N, C-alpha and C positions, 0 to 999 in steps of 0.2 A: 590742314593735317593736325595742327595743334589743337584745334577745336575738337576734331574727332578723337584725338588722344585723351583730351580732358573728359569727354563723354564716356569713352571706354573705361577710363580710370574710375569715374563715378559709378558706372555700372558694376565694375569688379568690386568696388568698395561696398556697394549695396548688397551684392551677392555674398561677400565674405561676412558682412555684418549680420545678414539674415541667417547665414549658416551657423555663426557663433551663437547668435541669439537662440536659434532653434536647438542647438546642442545644450545650451544652458537650461532651456525650458524642459527639454527631455530629461536632463539630469535632475532638475529640480522636482519633476513630477513622475520619475520612473517608478516610485513606489506608491504613487497616488496620494502623497501627503502634502504636496506643495501648497495648495490653497488652504487646506485644513491647518497647516503649520502657521501660515500667516495669520489666519483668523484666531488661532489659539494665542499667538504672541500679542495680538492687539487686545484680546480680552483680558489676558493676564496683566498687561500694562494698565488697563483701565481699573482693574480691581485693586492693584497696589497692595499686595499682601505684606503684612508685617512679620519680620523674622523675630522670633522670641529668643530670649537668652536661654542657653542650655543649662539644665540643672539635673544632676544625677540623683536618682532614687535608689532605694534598696532593692536588690535582686535576691529573691529566695527561690531555691530549687527544691520544692517540696515533693515528697513522695506522692504520687497521684492518689487522691482519695476518691475512689469511684462513687462510694455511697454519698459523700458530700456533694459531688457534682450533680448527681441525679436529682431531679425534682421529686416532690412528693407524688406518690402514685396517683393521686387525684387528678394530676395533669392528664392522665389517660383514663378517663372514667369508664366504668363497665358499659359495654354495648348491650349486655343482657344481664339482668340480675335475677338469680334464682331465689325462690322464696321457700324452698323445702326445709324441713327440720334438719336434714343432712344435706348440706350444700358444699360443692367444691368449685373453686375458681380455676378457670383454664385461661392462660395467656395464649392468644392465637395471632398468627401473622395476618396482616390486613386483607390479603387477597381472598380470604375465606370468612372474614368477620367484619366486613365493611358494609358499604351501601350498595344498593342495586345488585349488579351481577357479582359483587364481591361478598354477598351475604349468605352463602351456602351453610356455613357452620352455625350461623345465628338462627336460620330457619329450622335446621335440624334440632338445635338445642331448645328452641321454643316448643317444638313438637314433643320432644323428650320430656320437658317439664310439665306438659299438659297431660301426659300419660298417667299421672297420679300413682307412680310406682312407689311402693313402700318396702322398707326393710325393718322388720320387728315392729311394725305398726307406725313407723315414722316415714313421712314423705321425703322423697329425694329430689334433688335438682342440681343444675349446673349454672354457673355464672361465666360469661365470656368477656374477656378484656382484649380489645383489639390493639395491638402494639407491634411495631416492627421487630423482626427476629433478633436483630443486633441489640436493640434497646432492651428487649425482654431478657436477653442473655446477660446484659450488664446488671439488671436488677437482681437476677438470680445469683450471679457470681458475687456481687457485693453483699448480698443478704439483706438489702434495704427493703425489698418486698419479694417474698417467695410464695407463689401460688401453689395450689395442690398439683397442678398439671401444666404442661407447656407443649404447644404444637407449632413449631417453627415451619418454615417453608421446606427446609431440607435437613439432613442429618449432620451437616457440617457444624452447626451451632451446638448440637448435643455433644459432639466430640470435643469441641472447644471448651464448653462449660465444664465438662468432667475433668479436662486437663488442668483446669484452674482450681480444682478441689471441691467443687459443688457436687452434690449428690443428685443423680438422675437414674431412673429405671425406665428402660424402653418397654412401653406397653404395646405399641403397634408401629410397625415400620411404614405402613401406608394407610392413611385414612382416606385419601383421595388422590387420584393420579394427576400429575402435572410435570412439565419439564421446562428448563430454561433454554433460551435459544438466541441466536443472532438474527436480527432483522436486516434485510438488505432490500433496497429499492430494486425494482425490476431491471432498471438500467445498470445499476451496479452489479447485480447478479450476472447479467449478460457479459459485462466487461471482465469480470473475474473468470468466468467460464471460458471466454475466448483466449485469455492470456495464460491461465494456469490449468486449463483443461478440465478442472472440476471445482466445485464450490463446497468447501469444507471449512471448519474452523481454522485448520492449518493454512489453507490458501488465503482466507480472509486476513489472518494475521500477517502473512507474507506480503499481501497486497498493501497492507497498512505500512509495513516496514519499507516497502518499495515506493511509498508515497503515491500509490495509485488511487487509494481511497482514503477517506477520513472517517475514523471509527470513534465511537464513544461508549463508555460504560459507567456504571454506578459505583459509589464508594464501597469498597469491600469491608470496611469496618462496620457498616450499617446495613448494607443491602445483601440479601441472599444471592441474588443473581450476580452482583458485582464480585462477591467472594468466590462464587463458583467459577466465574470467568477467569479470575486471577489464577486459581489453582489449575484449571484446565490449560491455560496458556503456558504456565511454567512446566507442566507435565509434557506439553507438546515439544518444548525445547530439550527436555531431558527426562525420559520416562523412568530412568533408574534412580535419579536423584533430582527432584524438581527444585531443590535449593542449591544446586551446584553453581560454581563460578560461571560455568558456561551458560547455564540457564539464566542466571542473573544478567550476564552480558547481553544475551539475545533479547531478554525482556527490556533492558534499557534502550536498545535500538528501537524496539516496538514503541516504547513510550515517547520517543522523540517526536512521533507523528500523531500523538493523541492530543487534540486541541485542549481538552479539559476532561476531568473526571466529574461526572454530574453529581451534584449534592442530592438531587432527587430525580426520580423517574420522569416527573413532569418536565423538569429542566431539560433532560435529554430528549424527550419527545418534541418539545418546542424547537430545539436546535435542528432536529431532523425535518420538522415541518417547514422550516425556513431555508432548508437546503444546506445548512452548515455541516450536517453529518450525512454520510452515505450509508452508514451502518450503525446499529445500536443493539443493546441486549435487553431482553424482556422475557417474562414468563409467558408460556403459551396461552394460559387462561385469560390474561389481560389482552394479549394480542388478538385473540379470536373475538373478543367482545368490544374491540375498538374499531369502529368503522373507518376512521381515518388511516388505519394501518393495513387495510385489506390489500393494497397494492404491493405490500412488502412480502418478500420470501422469508419463511421461517426455517432456520437451520438449528436443530437441537444440539446441545453440548453439555458436557459436565455431568455431575451427579443428578439423579432425578429429584424433582421437587414434589415428593409424595406426601408431605405433611405428616411426619412421624409424630407419635404421641408419647410423651414422657410423664411419669410421675416424678415430682421434684424432690420428694423426701419420703421417708418411711411413713406411709399413711396408716391410720387405724384401719381395722378390719372393715368397718362399715364404709368409710370413704373410698377404700380400695375397691369395694364392691360397686360403688356408684360409678367410679371411673371405668371399671371393666364393663358395666352395663351400658354406659354411654358410648364406649368404643364399639360395642356390638351393635348399638342402635345406628351409629354412623355407617357401619358396614353392611347394614341390611339392604335388601334389594330396592326398597322405596327410596332410601336416602341416597343410594348410589345413582339411581335414575335421576333424582333431583340434581345431583352433582353434575351429571352430563348436561343438563339444561343450563347450568351455570358456566359451562365451558371447560369443566374438568374431564378427566378420564380419556383424553385423546392421547395419541402417541404411545399406546400401550406396548408396542413392540420395541420402543427405544431402550437400549441397554447402554449404560455408561461405560466408557473405556477406562475411566479412572479407577485405580485400585482403592482399597479402603485407606483413608488418610487419618492418621492419628491427630488428636487435638493439638499436641505440641507442635506438629508440623504446620498446622493451620495458623497458629499464633505466630510462628516464625515467618510464614509467608506474608502475613499482614505487616509485620515489622519490616520485612524486605521491601514490600511495596512502598511503605512510607518513605524509605530511604532512597528508592530508585524510581519513583513514579514520575519524576520530572525529566526523565531521560538524560540525566547528566547536566541539564540546564538549571540555573538558579531561578528563583522567583523574586521579582521585585514588586513590593506592595506598598501602597500608601493608605493609611487609615485616615478617613475624613470624618471628624467628630463634630456633632451638632452641640454647640454650647449656648444656644439661644435661651431666652427666658422661659419658653415652654418646656424646656428640659430641666428646669430647676427642681430641686428636691430629690425624690427617689430615682427618677430617670437618669440624671447625671451621675448620681452616686453609683447606680448599678452599672452604667457605662464604664466608669472608671474601674470599679472592682472587677468587672468581667474582663476588660481588656488586660489588666495586669495579671489576673489569675489564669486566663486562657493563653497568655503570651508564651507560657512555658512549652506549649505544643507547637510552636513555630520553629522549624529547623534552623540551626545556626548559620548554614551556608546561604540562606536567603537574605535579601536586603529589605529594610523597612524604613518608612518615613511616616510622619504624623502631621496632619493639617487640622485645624479647628476653625469653626466659623460661627458667627452670629450675624449681625448686619455687616461685619467686616470679616476678613480672612487672615489667619495667622499660620505661619509655618513654624510649628512647634519643634519639629525635628527633621532636618534634611535626611535624605536617603543615605543609608550606609549599611554594610553587612551587619547582621544581627548577632554580633559577638557579645561578650559580656559587657564591654564598654557601651555599645549601642543599646543593649537591654537596660542598662542603668539609666541612660539618658531618656529612653522611652518611658520607663516607669516614672521618672521624675517629671517628664512633660505631662503624662496622663494625670498624675496626682495633682498637678497645678491647674487643671481645667476647672473653670467656674462658669456657671450658666447665667447669662444676662443679655438682653437686647433682642434684635430681630433675627430673621432666619433667611440668610442668603445661601440656600443649599447648593445651588448650581455654581455660585461663585467659588465655594469650597471645592466642588468637584473639578472645576476648571483648573484651579491651582494645583490640585492633586494630579490631574491628568498631565499637566505641563511638567511636573516633576518626573512622572513616569516616562514621558516621551524623551526627556533629556537623558534619563537613565538608560533607555533603549539605544540611544545614539552612542553612548559610551560602551554598552555591552549588547550588541545586536542579538545575541542568543538568549537573553533573559526573557522570561514570560512575565507579562504585566497583569496586575490585579489591583483593583481599587475596592476598599471596604467602606461603605457609607453607614455610619452609626447615627441614627436620627429618629425623631418621631414623625418625620415626613411632612411637617406643616410649614412649608415654604411661604414666605410673605415678602421677600425682598430680593433684589438683584436679578441675575439672569434666570431664564426659564429653561426647561428641558429642550425645547426647540432650538435654543441657542447652542447647546453643547452636544446634541445628539449626533450630528454629522462628525464631530471630532472623535467621539467615543467609537463610532462605527469605523472611521478611517483608520484609527490606530488600534482597533480591535481590543479595546480595554473593557473587560467585564466588570460590572459594578455589583458587588454582593451587598445587599442592604440588610442591616440588622435593626429591627424596629423596637424602640423603647417607649414605654409609657402606655397606659390603658387607652388613651385617646389618639394613638398614632394613626397616621393616614397611610394605611397599607396600599391603597390604590396608587398613590403617588410613588411609593417606594417600589411597588411591583412594576410600574411603568418604566422607571429608570433601569431596573435590573433586567428587564426584558429586552433592552436594546441589543445586548450581546449574549443572550441566553444564560444569564446568571440567575441566582436564586435570591429570594427574600426570606429572612427568618424572623418570625414574630416571637421574639425572645422574652417570655415572661420572666419576672424577676427571679424565680426559683430555678430556672433551667437554662439561663443564658450561657453559663460557663460550659455546661454539657453540650449545648448547641454549637457554641463557637469551637469547642474541641473537635467535634465531628466535622465542622466546616474546614478548620485548619488541617485536619488529617487529610481531607480531600484536596485542598488547594495549596497548602503551605508546607 
């Protein structure tokens, strides 16, 4: 009996041990981070990062100088240069002045220039500069470069430009027909229809709030579709006052379930193709020309994207005639048939439910978005700066200047840390809320960066990721972001294959900012693609402007 009792005791002990061990394993891995956490700890221990002494720098809150931030206009070269005696420059949104199926306006302009039209014996022509509507608006508002004409995707930019004091004259409301829309996978469309009885922008937004689907859209400071979506969503919440407290409160709830606001349309499309997003926003003309999106359902929303045409200043009589002639040429039967081949002029019956929106309201909506886009959750970010020998000279100087100057666009409630690396890794600034004190330490740490030695890129990323993971443990609601500032030429330490699973497990997006003429964009694109982030090839004259737009979207 004693023997049987001992055996029974051993069996019970084994069962209890197995149960406790099982509970511990389940607890350890309930969020899927158990093995990744152990791996990350081992890697950080092997790296042995050095903590640097904190030094305060000067913090200057300068009035934003848009003209100084913008690069020289040569950054956006003419897509078509007119050679006439009387020539006018037209800034055009890229969907009609780009490559392949985005080249409608370019082809029409080439044909127009070949007509050998004359005014008073002088030949006339047009030049086309392809540039995003938001960036073109910044050039015109700042006065840094003002063309004779401007054709954005929609009228929202025209209203906003005029509200900021720049002169515009509407020459034509519709050069070519187009609309913005939400794209839903067939599976998602069916899911919404079953639960909410109909599929509209309102039910898509509600499904996002209810955490039924994952939605993404583009930065409303730079994207016509993103700006349109912001306004339509606010209007959905309060049609009498889209900036009311109630609308803001509902919008904040919506934003809680937005995984990220895409810096570019390509970033958003990549997220959808990997299954990260169930829905996204896009113009119809791009949608219909992209084979990979044919299985998606297109739901129009917001103001029409009919490419209005504006004169940007008081033109002389001859130039005004040229602009009017070109408008008429764009609207003739042959040009409009060509537009249809390029994917325009569909959805002719769609009428926007949005009322006319004044420019001041648009600007206020952008500011509101900047303050509430994180759904009440703070952002925790670590900047990982390359201080290897290949960054010496202009690249490291530009990195330091751009970080300090662009830092003013980071909201105070977010938390920031700084790591630097060469063949070793340094924690220059532990994570803390980006108040005045932290800003001073941040500027001091950045100012002290010096370039020398090898390039252990992924060692730096590993230490930065570890800091972010620990911040998440202390504040589970915070969103994590890592910014890699580098020329991408890794030659020491861990590889991407060593850290990829960690970034995936903890869902840490890595936004890469490339410095130097010889930067390895392929390397930086690869690490940014792990969690559908973006890479910025920041030339020395536009890096602050690029970072400003990125921080507006993410910080």
